[in-house]
N, C-alpha and C positions, 0 to 999 in steps of 0.2 A: 679903517677902524678895527676890522677883524684882525688884520695883521699885527697891529699894535697890541691888541689884547693877547694874541698868541705869543708874541715876543715877551710880554709881561709874565705869562705863565711859565715860559721857558726860563726866564731869568730867576724866578722864585724857585722853581723845581731844581734847577741846576746850581742854586745857591750862589748867584752872582754877587760880587762885592757891592753892597748897597751904599758904600761911601764914595764910590766912583760917580762922578757927575753925570756921565752919559746914562749909566744904569739907573741912577736916581731919577733923571728926567723921564726916561722911558717907563719906569714903574709908576711915577706920579701921573703920567698921561693915561696909562692903562687903568689905574685906580679911579681916575676921574670918569672914564668911559663906563666903568663897571659899577659905579655908584649905586644904582637901584638894585643891582643883582648881588651886591657884596655879601649879604647874609641870608640868601634864600635857603641854602643847605648848610648844615653845620657838621660835616664829618670830622672824625678825629684827626688831628694833625693839621698844622698850618699849611703844609704843601698840598694836602688833599683838598682842604677848604678852598685854597686859591684855584687849584686846577678845576674843581667842579663848578664853582661859582663864576669864575672868569670864562670857563668853557661854555657855560650856559649863556652868558652875555654875548660871547662870540657867535654862537649859533643864532641867537635872536637877532643880532645886528646883521648877520648874513642873510637871514630870511627876509627881514624888513627891507634891507638894501636891495635885494633881488626883486622884491615886489615893487619897490619904487622905480627901479630901473625898467622893469617890465611896463609899468604904467607910463613912464616917460617915452618909451619907444612907440607907443600907440599914437 
């Protein structure tokens, strides 16, 4: 999940062609995962907004995923 969100950030920041089917699918998947975090922060600029909010989602998913993995190892 974290990797998909990071790919979404990179595609937006690097201005990937959104009409490309692969890019669109990756961005749609990342946007679905980021749903609850989409408008937590509202910095100026679309790229900054995506980078900050998607980055927050990636960090939260990484922490929660790490905790779940730790609990399952017990």
